C-alpha positions in Angstrom: 0.2 0.1 -0.1 1.2 3.4 -1.0 0.2 6.6 0.6 0.8 9.5 -1.5 -0.5 13.3 -0.8 -1.0 15.8 -3.8 -1.1 19.6 -3.6 -3.4 20.0 -6.4 -6.9 21.2 -7.3 -9.2 18.3 -6.6 -11.2 19.0 -10.2 -7.8 19.1 -11.7 -6.6 15.7 -10.4 -10.2 13.9 -10.7 -10.2 14.3 -14.6 -7.0 12.2 -14.9 -8.3 9.4 -12.5 -10.3 6.1 -14.4 -13.5 5.3 -13.3 -14.1 3.8 -9.6 -10.0 4.1 -9.3 -10.9 4.4 -5.6 -12.8 2.3 -3.1 -13.8 5.0 -0.8 -13.8 8.7 -1.0 -14.2 10.7 2.4 -14.7 14.5 1.6 -15.5 17.5 3.6 -16.4 20.2 1.1 -17.5 23.6 1.9 -21.1 23.9 3.2 -21.7 27.2 1.7 -22.7 28.8 5.2 -20.6 31.7 5.1 -19.0 30.7 8.3 -18.0 33.6 10.8 -14.5 33.2 12.2 -15.3 35.8 15.0 -18.6 34.3 16.2 -18.8 34.1 19.9 -16.6 37.2 20.7 -17.9 39.5 23.4 -18.9 43.2 22.7 -15.7 45.2 22.3 -13.4 42.1 21.9 -11.0 42.4 19.1 -11.7 40.0 16.0 -8.9 36.9 16.5 -9.1 35.7 13.1 -8.9 37.3 9.6 -12.3 36.5 7.7 -12.0 33.7 5.4 -14.0 32.7 2.0 -13.6 29.1 1.8 -16.8 28.5 2.8 -19.1 31.1 1.0 -20.3 28.5 -1.9 -21.1 24.9 -2.2 -19.4 22.6 -4.6 -20.7 22.5 -8.1 -22.9 19.5 -9.4 -19.6 18.7 -11.4 -17.6 18.2 -8.4 -20.2 15.4 -6.9 -20.4 13.7 -10.8 -16.7 13.5 -10.7 -16.5 12.2 -6.9 -19.2 9.7 -7.8 -17.4 8.8 -11.2 -13.8 8.0 -9.5 -14.9 6.5 -6.2 -17.0 3.1 -5.5 -18.3 4.6 -2.1 -18.2 8.0 -0.5 -18.5 9.6 3.0 -19.6 13.2 2.7 -19.2 15.5 5.8 -21.2 18.7 5.6 -24.1 20.9 6.6 -27.4 20.0 5.0 
């Protein structure tokens, strides 16, 4: 068994993978809930974290189409 990590956009990578190449895909895509990184601060407290935009939109239908194509089974974490 070989463990390999790739630093690449998942959509670019999945396009290079044959159908059902993976037995299981475990993913945690963005939920599209515009998470507030400073939630819970008391009035007057300074912001502790810079606002990020990673969770502003949900993955496209193309993302899920490719995910289901390259994997036999899927565990998808997320809000719903």
